[in-house]
C-alpha positions in Angstrom: 169.3 152.5 178.9 167.3 149.4 179.0 165.4 148.6 175.7 162.4 146.3 175.3 163.2 143.7 172.7 159.7 143.0 171.6 159.1 146.8 171.1 162.2 147.0 168.9 161.2 143.8 167.0 157.6 145.1 166.4 158.8 148.5 165.2 161.2 146.9 162.8 158.5 144.4 161.5 155.9 147.2 160.9 158.1 150.1 159.9 161.6 148.9 158.5 164.2 150.8 160.5 161.9 151.8 163.4 163.5 149.3 165.9 167.0 150.7 164.9 165.8 154.2 165.7 164.3 153.0 168.9 167.5 151.2 169.9 169.5 154.2 169.3 172.6 152.3 168.0 172.1 152.4 164.1 169.8 155.5 163.9 171.1 156.5 160.4 170.6 153.0 159.1 167.1 152.9 160.5 166.2 156.3 158.9 167.5 155.0 155.6 165.3 151.9 155.8 162.3 154.1 156.7 162.9 156.2 153.5 163.5 153.1 151.4 160.4 151.3 152.6 158.4 154.4 151.5 159.8 153.9 148.0 159.2 150.0 148.2 155.6 150.5 149.2 155.0 153.0 146.5 156.3 150.6 144.1 154.3 147.7 145.6 151.2 149.7 145.2 151.8 150.8 141.7 152.7 147.1 140.6 149.3 145.9 142.3 147.2 148.6 140.8 148.6 148.2 137.3 147.1 144.7 137.3 150.0 143.4 135.1 152.3 140.7 136.3 150.5 139.7 139.5 153.0 136.7 140.0 155.8 139.5 140.3 153.8 141.2 143.0 153.2 137.9 145.0 157.3 137.3 144.9 157.7 140.9 145.8 155.4 140.6 148.9 157.0 137.3 149.9 160.4 138.9 149.7 159.2 141.9 151.8 157.8 139.7 154.4 161.0 137.8 154.7 162.8 141.0 155.1 160.4 142.2 157.8 161.0 139.0 159.8 164.8 139.3 159.5 164.8 143.0 160.4 162.6 142.3 163.4 164.9 139.4 164.7 167.9 141.6 164.3 166.4 144.6 166.2 165.1 142.0 168.9 168.7 140.6 169.3 170.2 144.2 169.4 167.8 145.4 172.1 168.6 142.3 174.3 172.2 143.1 173.8 171.7 146.7 174.9 169.7 145.7 177.9 172.4 143.2 179.0 170.1 140.2 178.4 172.5 138.3 176.2 
């Protein structure tokens, strides 16, 4: 079945693992990432609201952004491979 690479990339960017679930290849991996991001977001919000160590929060956000870009790129590549566009 053909997969749209931009849909997979968008899902993985905004919901870690969503693109993998959409692609259907690494569904278990995607579900674990979705659960993990819920825990990460809870930690992020707790850290931000505490008001302490804002520098740590900025570093945390930068790291999460890099992870989002990497996961989106990977899901995009995988969807292209599934659709035979590689």
